[in-house]
C-alpha positions, 0 to 999 in steps of 0.5 A: 599440687606439687612442683615437678621437674621433668627431663623431656626430649633433653629439656628440663621442664617444670610443672605444677600439678597433682603428683598422681596426674598421669604423665600423658596428661602433663605431656599433652596438656601442660607441655603441648606435646602431641605425639603421645595419644590418649587411646584407651587410658588403661595402658592396653593400646600403646598409643600413649607410649613414651620412652622413659629411662630407656624403656617403652612405657604407657604414659597414661598409666604412669603418675607424673611423680614417677617420671621425675628425675628420669629421662623421657623421650616423646615422638617429638624428641626423635626427629623433625619434619626436615630431619626425621629420625631413621626410624621415622624415615623408614615408617614414611618410606614403607607407608606404615601409617593409615589413620596414624593414631597408633603410630606414636606407640609403634614408633616409640616401642620400635625405638626402644627395641632397636636401642636395645637390639639393633638387629632384631629378628622378625619374631623379636619385632613382632613380640615387641609390638605385640601390645600395640593395637592398630585397627587399620591393619598396617602391621605388615608395613610396620614390621617392614619399616622396623626391619628397614630401620634396623638394616634387616632385609625385608 
């Protein structure tokens, strides 16, 4: 066990855990954050995505020790029910979610994209979202939501 200090959603949090524990488990089990989801556990589906040091990362594949000293943003760090982040509002307006399981990953990857490229092309949006799996088939609405958030004509 090790004492690990994390900077999550602009708050410093300290946990006692095995340094090899996946960041996802610490976020969900120790910090009770429910945005990142356990999907495949192999870093292939995107449901567990968080933003770490400005990049979208699969938290199921990152040992918590690698997150120490880096800024981590989860879905809960973007907005609230009363004041959703513009990207969250766009997803709501476009009714992008069906079952919603993949939405954490879709939103967090889109946030990382828009932070780096505020006006992406549709091809750039598709490329960024390429590694996020959605069984419901809401991809077209997700693309429209990202375009809406970016101010790109849908």
